[in-house]
PDB file with SEQRES, HELIX, SHEET and CRYST1 records, atoms N, CA, C and O in Angstrom:
SEQRES   1 A   64  MET THR ARG VAL GLU VAL LYS ASN GLY ASN VAL GLU TYR          
SEQRES   2 A   64  ALA LEU LYS ARG PHE LYS LEU LYS VAL GLN ARG SER GLY          
SEQRES   3 A   64  VAL PRO SER GLU MET LYS LYS ARG LYS GLU TYR SER LYS          
SEQRES   4 A   64  PRO GLY VAL VAL ARG ARG GLU ALA LYS LYS GLU ALA ILE          
SEQRES   5 A   64  LYS ASN ALA ARG ARG ASN ASN ARG LYS HIS ASN ASN              
HELIX    1 AA1 VAL A   11  ARG A   24  1                                  14    
HELIX    2 AA2 VAL A   27  ARG A   34  1                                   8    
HELIX    3 AA3 PRO A   40  ASN A   63  1                                  24    
CRYST1    1.000    1.000    1.000  90.00  90.00  90.00 P 1           1          
ATOM      1  N   MET A   1       9.433  12.520  -5.091  1.00  0.00           N  
ATOM      2  CA  MET A   1       8.635  12.485  -6.301  1.00  0.00           C  
ATOM      3  C   MET A   1       9.109  11.216  -7.125  1.00  0.00           C  
ATOM      4  O   MET A   1      10.298  10.917  -7.234  1.00  0.00           O  
ATOM      5  N   THR A   2       8.110  10.525  -7.673  1.00  0.00           N  
ATOM      6  CA  THR A   2       8.455   9.354  -8.400  1.00  0.00           C  
ATOM      7  C   THR A   2       8.679   9.669  -9.796  1.00  0.00           C  
ATOM      8  O   THR A   2       7.902  10.411 -10.397  1.00  0.00           O  
ATOM      9  N   ARG A   3       9.793   9.100 -10.403  1.00  0.00           N  
ATOM     10  CA  ARG A   3      10.126   9.369 -11.703  1.00  0.00           C  
ATOM     11  C   ARG A   3      10.340   8.017 -12.425  1.00  0.00           C  
ATOM     12  O   ARG A   3      10.822   7.057 -11.824  1.00  0.00           O  
ATOM     13  N   VAL A   4       9.959   7.956 -13.771  1.00  0.00           N  
ATOM     14  CA  VAL A   4      10.179   6.809 -14.623  1.00  0.00           C  
ATOM     15  C   VAL A   4      10.737   7.329 -15.931  1.00  0.00           C  
ATOM     16  O   VAL A   4      10.239   8.288 -16.521  1.00  0.00           O  
ATOM     17  N   GLU A   5      11.749   6.682 -16.340  1.00  0.00           N  
ATOM     18  CA  GLU A   5      12.431   7.077 -17.631  1.00  0.00           C  
ATOM     19  C   GLU A   5      11.667   6.227 -18.707  1.00  0.00           C  
ATOM     20  O   GLU A   5      11.405   5.033 -18.556  1.00  0.00           O  
ATOM     21  N   VAL A   6      11.340   6.965 -19.798  1.00  0.00           N  
ATOM     22  CA  VAL A   6      10.672   6.328 -20.940  1.00  0.00           C  
ATOM     23  C   VAL A   6      11.796   5.938 -21.885  1.00  0.00           C  
ATOM     24  O   VAL A   6      12.553   6.777 -22.374  1.00  0.00           O  
ATOM     25  N   LYS A   7      11.879   4.613 -22.127  1.00  0.00           N  
ATOM     26  CA  LYS A   7      12.948   4.113 -23.007  1.00  0.00           C  
ATOM     27  C   LYS A   7      12.358   3.595 -24.361  1.00  0.00           C  
ATOM     28  O   LYS A   7      11.403   2.818 -24.390  1.00  0.00           O  
ATOM     29  N   ASN A   8      12.929   4.030 -25.381  1.00  0.00           N  
ATOM     30  CA  ASN A   8      12.570   3.669 -26.685  1.00  0.00           C  
ATOM     31  C   ASN A   8      11.168   3.974 -27.094  1.00  0.00           C  
ATOM     32  O   ASN A   8      10.535   3.241 -27.854  1.00  0.00           O  
ATOM     33  N   GLY A   9      10.698   5.071 -26.573  1.00  0.00           N  
ATOM     34  CA  GLY A   9       9.291   5.485 -26.768  1.00  0.00           C  
ATOM     35  C   GLY A   9       8.227   4.669 -26.307  1.00  0.00           C  
ATOM     36  O   GLY A   9       7.094   4.795 -26.773  1.00  0.00           O  
ATOM     37  N   ASN A  10       8.530   3.764 -25.342  1.00  0.00           N  
ATOM     38  CA  ASN A  10       7.581   2.781 -24.974  1.00  0.00           C  
ATOM     39  C   ASN A  10       6.797   3.382 -23.653  1.00  0.00           C  
ATOM     40  O   ASN A  10       7.107   3.046 -22.510  1.00  0.00           O  
ATOM     41  N   VAL A  11       5.822   4.245 -23.934  1.00  0.00           N  
ATOM     42  CA  VAL A  11       5.020   5.014 -22.920  1.00  0.00           C  
ATOM     43  C   VAL A  11       4.187   3.959 -22.118  1.00  0.00           C  
ATOM     44  O   VAL A  11       4.093   4.107 -20.900  1.00  0.00           O  
ATOM     45  N   GLU A  12       3.648   3.022 -22.664  1.00  0.00           N  
ATOM     46  CA  GLU A  12       2.771   2.114 -21.899  1.00  0.00           C  
ATOM     47  C   GLU A  12       3.514   1.359 -20.832  1.00  0.00           C  
ATOM     48  O   GLU A  12       2.991   1.134 -19.741  1.00  0.00           O  
ATOM     49  N   TYR A  13       4.735   0.964 -21.138  1.00  0.00           N  
ATOM     50  CA  TYR A  13       5.581   0.282 -20.234  1.00  0.00           C  
ATOM     51  C   TYR A  13       6.000   1.234 -19.008  1.00  0.00           C  
ATOM     52  O   TYR A  13       6.027   0.858 -17.837  1.00  0.00           O  
ATOM     53  N   ALA A  14       6.312   2.485 -19.445  1.00  0.00           N  
ATOM     54  CA  ALA A  14       6.652   3.503 -18.498  1.00  0.00           C  
ATOM     55  C   ALA A  14       5.595   3.727 -17.512  1.00  0.00           C  
ATOM     56  O   ALA A  14       5.789   3.781 -16.297  1.00  0.00           O  
ATOM     57  N   LEU A  15       4.419   3.858 -18.123  1.00  0.00           N  
ATOM     58  CA  LEU A  15       3.159   4.161 -17.232  1.00  0.00           C  
ATOM     59  C   LEU A  15       2.858   3.001 -16.251  1.00  0.00           C  
ATOM     60  O   LEU A  15       2.406   3.221 -15.127  1.00  0.00           O  
ATOM     61  N   LYS A  16       3.130   1.732 -16.726  1.00  0.00           N  
ATOM     62  CA  LYS A  16       2.904   0.679 -15.907  1.00  0.00           C  
ATOM     63  C   LYS A  16       3.922   0.676 -14.725  1.00  0.00           C  
ATOM     64  O   LYS A  16       3.566   0.414 -13.577  1.00  0.00           O  
ATOM     65  N   ARG A  17       5.122   0.960 -15.041  1.00  0.00           N  
ATOM     66  CA  ARG A  17       6.228   0.989 -14.002  1.00  0.00           C  
ATOM     67  C   ARG A  17       5.913   2.121 -13.059  1.00  0.00           C  
ATOM     68  O   ARG A  17       6.086   1.969 -11.849  1.00  0.00           O  
ATOM     69  N   PHE A  18       5.441   3.287 -13.580  1.00  0.00           N  
ATOM     70  CA  PHE A  18       5.125   4.537 -12.686  1.00  0.00           C  
ATOM     71  C   PHE A  18       4.011   4.099 -11.787  1.00  0.00           C  
ATOM     72  O   PHE A  18       4.122   4.346 -10.586  1.00  0.00           O  
ATOM     73  N   LYS A  19       2.923   3.460 -12.243  1.00  0.00           N  
ATOM     74  CA  LYS A  19       1.813   3.047 -11.275  1.00  0.00           C  
ATOM     75  C   LYS A  19       2.266   2.094 -10.323  1.00  0.00           C  
ATOM     76  O   LYS A  19       1.797   2.184  -9.188  1.00  0.00           O  
ATOM     77  N   LEU A  20       3.148   1.133 -10.589  1.00  0.00           N  
ATOM     78  CA  LEU A  20       3.723   0.164  -9.736  1.00  0.00           C  
ATOM     79  C   LEU A  20       4.546   0.932  -8.592  1.00  0.00           C  
ATOM     80  O   LEU A  20       4.434   0.642  -7.401  1.00  0.00           O  
ATOM     81  N   LYS A  21       5.333   1.881  -9.051  1.00  0.00           N  
ATOM     82  CA  LYS A  21       6.205   2.610  -8.018  1.00  0.00           C  
ATOM     83  C   LYS A  21       5.458   3.403  -7.060  1.00  0.00           C  
ATOM     84  O   LYS A  21       5.779   3.488  -5.874  1.00  0.00           O  
ATOM     85  N   VAL A  22       4.328   4.061  -7.652  1.00  0.00           N  
ATOM     86  CA  VAL A  22       3.589   4.896  -6.761  1.00  0.00           C  
ATOM     87  C   VAL A  22       2.722   4.006  -5.835  1.00  0.00           C  
ATOM     88  O   VAL A  22       2.394   4.433  -4.728  1.00  0.00           O  
ATOM     89  N   GLN A  23       2.380   2.897  -6.222  1.00  0.00           N  
ATOM     90  CA  GLN A  23       1.574   1.951  -5.297  1.00  0.00           C  
ATOM     91  C   GLN A  23       2.536   1.378  -4.257  1.00  0.00           C  
ATOM     92  O   GLN A  23       2.168   1.256  -3.088  1.00  0.00           O  
ATOM     93  N   ARG A  24       3.723   1.036  -4.644  1.00  0.00           N  
ATOM     94  CA  ARG A  24       4.684   0.562  -3.685  1.00  0.00           C  
ATOM     95  C   ARG A  24       5.032   1.642  -2.651  1.00  0.00           C  
ATOM     96  O   ARG A  24       5.302   1.296  -1.501  1.00  0.00           O  
ATOM     97  N   SER A  25       5.039   2.877  -2.991  1.00  0.00           N  
ATOM     98  CA  SER A  25       5.460   4.011  -2.101  1.00  0.00           C  
ATOM     99  C   SER A  25       4.327   4.304  -1.131  1.00  0.00           C  
ATOM    100  O   SER A  25       4.506   5.107  -0.216  1.00  0.00           O  
ATOM    101  N   GLY A  26       3.107   3.646  -1.311  1.00  0.00           N  
ATOM    102  CA  GLY A  26       2.041   3.943  -0.322  1.00  0.00           C  
ATOM    103  C   GLY A  26       1.232   5.158  -0.456  1.00  0.00           C  
ATOM    104  O   GLY A  26       0.509   5.516   0.473  1.00  0.00           O  
ATOM    105  N   VAL A  27       1.313   5.862  -1.635  1.00  0.00           N  
ATOM    106  CA  VAL A  27       0.482   7.040  -1.811  1.00  0.00           C  
ATOM    107  C   VAL A  27      -0.947   6.723  -1.819  1.00  0.00           C  
ATOM    108  O   VAL A  27      -1.684   7.380  -1.084  1.00  0.00           O  
ATOM    109  N   PRO A  28      -1.440   5.775  -2.577  1.00  0.00           N  
ATOM    110  CA  PRO A  28      -2.925   5.493  -2.618  1.00  0.00           C  
ATOM    111  C   PRO A  28      -3.573   5.232  -1.284  1.00  0.00           C  
ATOM    112  O   PRO A  28      -4.641   5.743  -0.949  1.00  0.00           O  
ATOM    113  N   SER A  29      -2.826   4.361  -0.502  1.00  0.00           N  
ATOM    114  CA  SER A  29      -3.361   4.021   0.733  1.00  0.00           C  
ATOM    115  C   SER A  29      -3.414   5.224   1.724  1.00  0.00           C  
ATOM    116  O   SER A  29      -4.367   5.399   2.483  1.00  0.00           O  
ATOM    117  N   GLU A  30      -2.299   6.062   1.663  1.00  0.00           N  
ATOM    118  CA  GLU A  30      -2.209   7.254   2.462  1.00  0.00           C  
ATOM    119  C   GLU A  30      -3.383   8.129   2.065  1.00  0.00           C  
ATOM    120  O   GLU A  30      -4.062   8.622   2.967  1.00  0.00           O  
ATOM    121  N   MET A  31      -3.688   8.370   0.772  1.00  0.00           N  
ATOM    122  CA  MET A  31      -4.804   9.123   0.432  1.00  0.00           C  
ATOM    123  C   MET A  31      -6.038   8.674   0.901  1.00  0.00           C  
ATOM    124  O   MET A  31      -6.876   9.447   1.366  1.00  0.00           O  
ATOM    125  N   LYS A  32      -6.218   7.326   0.796  1.00  0.00           N  
ATOM    126  CA  LYS A  32      -7.538   6.791   1.328  1.00  0.00           C  
ATOM    127  C   LYS A  32      -7.657   6.956   2.855  1.00  0.00           C  
ATOM    128  O   LYS A  32      -8.746   7.127   3.404  1.00  0.00           O  
ATOM    129  N   LYS A  33      -6.463   6.897   3.527  1.00  0.00           N  
ATOM    130  CA  LYS A  33      -6.460   7.082   5.032  1.00  0.00           C  
ATOM    131  C   LYS A  33      -6.806   8.492   5.379  1.00  0.00           C  
ATOM    132  O   LYS A  33      -7.508   8.695   6.370  1.00  0.00           O  
ATOM    133  N   ARG A  34      -6.385   9.461   4.665  1.00  0.00           N  
ATOM    134  CA  ARG A  34      -6.517  10.801   4.931  1.00  0.00           C  
ATOM    135  C   ARG A  34      -7.821  11.482   4.346  1.00  0.00           C  
ATOM    136  O   ARG A  34      -8.099  12.653   4.601  1.00  0.00           O  
ATOM    137  N   LYS A  35      -8.542  10.730   3.605  1.00  0.00           N  
ATOM    138  CA  LYS A  35      -9.734  11.260   2.961  1.00  0.00           C  
ATOM    139  C   LYS A  35     -10.739  11.711   3.822  1.00  0.00           C  
ATOM    140  O   LYS A  35     -11.385  12.718   3.530  1.00  0.00           O  
ATOM    141  N   GLU A  36     -10.964  11.034   4.932  1.00  0.00           N  
ATOM    142  CA  GLU A  36     -11.922  11.597   5.966  1.00  0.00           C  
ATOM    143  C   GLU A  36     -11.345  11.219   7.372  1.00  0.00           C  
ATOM    144  O   GLU A  36     -10.485  10.358   7.559  1.00  0.00           O  
ATOM    145  N   TYR A  37     -11.930  11.969   8.309  1.00  0.00           N  
ATOM    146  CA  TYR A  37     -11.395  11.808   9.719  1.00  0.00           C  
ATOM    147  C   TYR A  37     -11.881  10.459  10.317  1.00  0.00           C  
ATOM    148  O   TYR A  37     -13.043  10.100  10.130  1.00  0.00           O  
ATOM    149  N   SER A  38     -11.023   9.721  11.021  1.00  0.00           N  
ATOM    150  CA  SER A  38     -11.390   8.599  11.659  1.00  0.00           C  
ATOM    151  C   SER A  38     -11.328   8.860  13.251  1.00  0.00           C  
ATOM    152  O   SER A  38     -10.357   9.488  13.674  1.00  0.00           O  
ATOM    153  N   LYS A  39     -12.201   8.463  14.053  1.00  0.00           N  
ATOM    154  CA  LYS A  39     -12.172   8.706  15.497  1.00  0.00           C  
ATOM    155  C   LYS A  39     -11.016   7.838  16.033  1.00  0.00           C  
ATOM    156  O   LYS A  39     -10.755   6.769  15.480  1.00  0.00           O  
ATOM    157  N   PRO A  40     -10.319   8.278  17.100  1.00  0.00           N  
ATOM    158  CA  PRO A  40      -9.270   7.441  17.682  1.00  0.00           C  
ATOM    159  C   PRO A  40      -9.701   6.007  18.000  1.00  0.00           C  
ATOM    160  O   PRO A  40      -8.917   5.081  17.790  1.00  0.00           O  
ATOM    161  N   GLY A  41     -10.900   5.800  18.493  1.00  0.00           N  
ATOM    162  CA  GLY A  41     -11.356   4.429  18.841  1.00  0.00           C  
ATOM    163  C   GLY A  41     -11.409   3.500  17.564  1.00  0.00           C  
ATOM    164  O   GLY A  41     -11.090   2.311  17.588  1.00  0.00           O  
ATOM    165  N   VAL A  42     -11.831   4.149  16.492  1.00  0.00           N  
ATOM    166  CA  VAL A  42     -11.923   3.369  15.218  1.00  0.00           C  
ATOM    167  C   VAL A  42     -10.471   3.081  14.772  1.00  0.00           C  
ATOM    168  O   VAL A  42     -10.204   1.966  14.323  1.00  0.00           O  
ATOM    169  N   VAL A  43      -9.568   3.990  14.871  1.00  0.00           N  
ATOM    170  CA  VAL A  43      -8.189   3.804  14.359  1.00  0.00           C  
ATOM    171  C   VAL A  43      -7.600   2.670  15.266  1.00  0.00           C  
ATOM    172  O   VAL A  43      -6.896   1.801  14.751  1.00  0.00           O  
ATOM    173  N   ARG A  44      -7.866   2.662  16.562  1.00  0.00           N  
ATOM    174  CA  ARG A  44      -7.223   1.636  17.291  1.00  0.00           C  
ATOM    175  C   ARG A  44      -7.797   0.253  16.992  1.00  0.00           C  
ATOM    176  O   ARG A  44      -7.048  -0.723  16.943  1.00  0.00           O  
ATOM    177  N   ARG A  45      -9.123   0.152  16.789  1.00  0.00           N  
ATOM    178  CA  ARG A  45      -9.852  -1.129  16.353  1.00  0.00           C  
ATOM    179  C   ARG A  45      -9.289  -1.602  15.059  1.00  0.00           C  
ATOM    180  O   ARG A  45      -9.073  -2.803  14.893  1.00  0.00           O  
ATOM    181  N   GLU A  46      -9.046  -0.748  14.158  1.00  0.00           N  
ATOM    182  CA  GLU A  46      -8.528  -1.127  12.863  1.00  0.00           C  
ATOM    183  C   GLU A  46      -7.072  -1.572  13.003  1.00  0.00           C  
ATOM    184  O   GLU A  46      -6.693  -2.543  12.349  1.00  0.00           O  
ATOM    185  N   ALA A  47      -6.290  -0.966  13.759  1.00  0.00           N  
ATOM    186  CA  ALA A  47      -4.943  -1.340  13.994  1.00  0.00           C  
ATOM    187  C   ALA A  47      -4.872  -2.718  14.699  1.00  0.00           C  
ATOM    188  O   ALA A  47      -3.996  -3.526  14.388  1.00  0.00           O  
ATOM    189  N   LYS A  48      -5.760  -2.970  15.609  1.00  0.00           N  
ATOM    190  CA  LYS A  48      -5.881  -4.276  16.286  1.00  0.00           C  
ATOM    191  C   LYS A  48      -6.188  -5.436  15.346  1.00  0.00           C  
ATOM    192  O   LYS A  48      -5.620  -6.528  15.389  1.00  0.00           O  
ATOM    193  N   LYS A  49      -7.146  -5.084  14.493  1.00  0.00           N  
ATOM    194  CA  LYS A  49      -7.585  -6.131  13.442  1.00  0.00           C  
ATOM    195  C   LYS A  49      -6.493  -6.434  12.518  1.00  0.00           C  
ATOM    196  O   LYS A  49      -6.296  -7.590  12.142  1.00  0.00           O  
ATOM    197  N   GLU A  50      -5.688  -5.331  12.091  1.00  0.00           N  
ATOM    198  CA  GLU A  50      -4.487  -5.558  11.184  1.00  0.00           C  
ATOM    199  C   GLU A  50      -3.388  -6.381  11.904  1.00  0.00           C  
ATOM    200  O   GLU A  50      -2.707  -7.204  11.294  1.00  0.00           O  
ATOM    201  N   ALA A  51      -3.248  -6.134  13.189  1.00  0.00           N  
ATOM    202  CA  ALA A  51      -2.250  -6.869  13.933  1.00  0.00           C  
ATOM    203  C   ALA A  51      -2.667  -8.299  14.042  1.00  0.00           C  
ATOM    204  O   ALA A  51      -1.815  -9.168  13.856  1.00  0.00           O  
ATOM    205  N   ILE A  52      -3.885  -8.619  14.323  1.00  0.00           N  
ATOM    206  CA  ILE A  52      -4.371 -10.047  14.354  1.00  0.00           C  
ATOM    207  C   ILE A  52      -4.155 -10.724  13.011  1.00  0.00           C  
ATOM    208  O   ILE A  52      -3.701 -11.863  12.906  1.00  0.00           O  
ATOM    209  N   LYS A  53      -4.525  -9.916  11.943  1.00  0.00           N  
ATOM    210  CA  LYS A  53      -4.380 -10.540  10.619  1.00  0.00           C  
ATOM    211  C   LYS A  53      -2.965 -10.866  10.274  1.00  0.00           C  
ATOM    212  O   LYS A  53      -2.664 -11.942   9.759  1.00  0.00           O  
ATOM    213  N   ASN A  54      -2.075  -9.911  10.566  1.00  0.00           N  
ATOM    214  CA  ASN A  54      -0.663 -10.145  10.378  1.00  0.00           C  
ATOM    215  C   ASN A  54      -0.065 -11.292  11.192  1.00  0.00           C  
ATOM    216  O   ASN A  54       0.783 -12.028  10.687  1.00  0.00           O  
ATOM    217  N   ALA A  55      -0.488 -11.452  12.422  1.00  0.00           N  
ATOM    218  CA  ALA A  55      -0.048 -12.527  13.304  1.00  0.00           C  
ATOM    219  C   ALA A  55      -0.438 -13.882  12.813  1.00  0.00           C  
ATOM    220  O   ALA A  55       0.300 -14.858  12.947  1.00  0.00           O  
ATOM    221  N   ARG A  56      -1.679 -13.930  12.207  1.00  0.00           N  
ATOM    222  CA  ARG A  56      -2.267 -15.155  11.592  1.00  0.00           C  
ATOM    223  C   ARG A  56      -1.499 -15.540  10.399  1.00  0.00           C  
ATOM    224  O   ARG A  56      -1.206 -16.713  10.168  1.00  0.00           O  
ATOM    225  N   ARG A  57      -1.124 -14.406   9.528  1.00  0.00           N  
ATOM    226  CA  ARG A  57      -0.356 -14.740   8.401  1.00  0.00           C  
ATOM    227  C   ARG A  57       0.995 -15.203   8.712  1.00  0.00           C  
ATOM    228  O   ARG A  57       1.481 -16.117   8.046  1.00  0.00           O  
ATOM    229  N   ASN A  58       1.659 -14.638   9.690  1.00  0.00           N  
ATOM    230  CA  ASN A  58       2.929 -15.085  10.126  1.00  0.00           C  
ATOM    231  C   ASN A  58       2.984 -16.489  10.654  1.00  0.00           C  
ATOM    232  O   ASN A  58       3.913 -17.235  10.344  1.00  0.00           O  
ATOM    233  N   ASN A  59       2.050 -16.848  11.411  1.00  0.00           N  
ATOM    234  CA  ASN A  59       1.874 -18.233  11.932  1.00  0.00           C  
ATOM    235  C   ASN A  59       1.791 -19.174  10.792  1.00  0.00           C  
ATOM    236  O   ASN A  59       2.487 -20.189  10.795  1.00  0.00           O  
ATOM    237  N   ARG A  60       0.903 -18.874   9.721  1.00  0.00           N  
ATOM    238  CA  ARG A  60       0.694 -19.762   8.622  1.00  0.00           C  
ATOM    239  C   ARG A  60       2.145 -19.979   7.914  1.00  0.00           C  
ATOM    240  O   ARG A  60       2.521 -21.093   7.551  1.00  0.00           O  
ATOM    241  N   LYS A  61       2.855 -18.889   7.769  1.00  0.00           N  
ATOM    242  CA  LYS A  61       4.131 -18.845   7.014  1.00  0.00           C  
ATOM    243  C   LYS A  61       5.109 -19.890   7.755  1.00  0.00           C  
ATOM    244  O   LYS A  61       5.731 -20.770   7.161  1.00  0.00           O  
ATOM    245  N   HIS A  62       5.151 -19.646   9.219  1.00  0.00           N  
ATOM    246  CA  HIS A  62       6.177 -20.424   9.887  1.00  0.00           C  
ATOM    247  C   HIS A  62       5.723 -21.795  10.378  1.00  0.00           C  
ATOM    248  O   HIS A  62       6.548 -22.553  10.889  1.00  0.00           O  
ATOM    249  N   ASN A  63       4.519 -22.123  10.252  1.00  0.00           N  
ATOM    250  CA  ASN A  63       4.062 -23.478  10.623  1.00  0.00           C  
ATOM    251  C   ASN A  63       4.053 -24.346   9.466  1.00  0.00           C  
ATOM    252  O   ASN A  63       3.868 -25.551   9.639  1.00  0.00           O  
ATOM    253  N   ASN A  64       4.247 -23.834   8.205  1.00  0.00           N  
ATOM    254  CA  ASN A  64       4.232 -24.776   7.019  1.00  0.00           C  
ATOM    255  C   ASN A  64       5.650 -25.131   6.607  1.00  0.00           C  
ATOM    256  O   ASN A  64       5.845 -25.888   5.657  1.00  0.00           O  
TER     257      ASN A  64                                                      
END                                                                             
């Protein structure tokens, strides 16, 4: 469970930190993924696309 301490009554800042922590923990993407069933072929296709995208990104980082 994600917790954020409110310091000096600054609720806006605490809310901002909470949203950031939740996003970094992967909860929104996990919810999006589980929202509906994806067929195994679609899951493989998306994973392959993601792997290609990551490989391109890594190549750009290492070649510059």
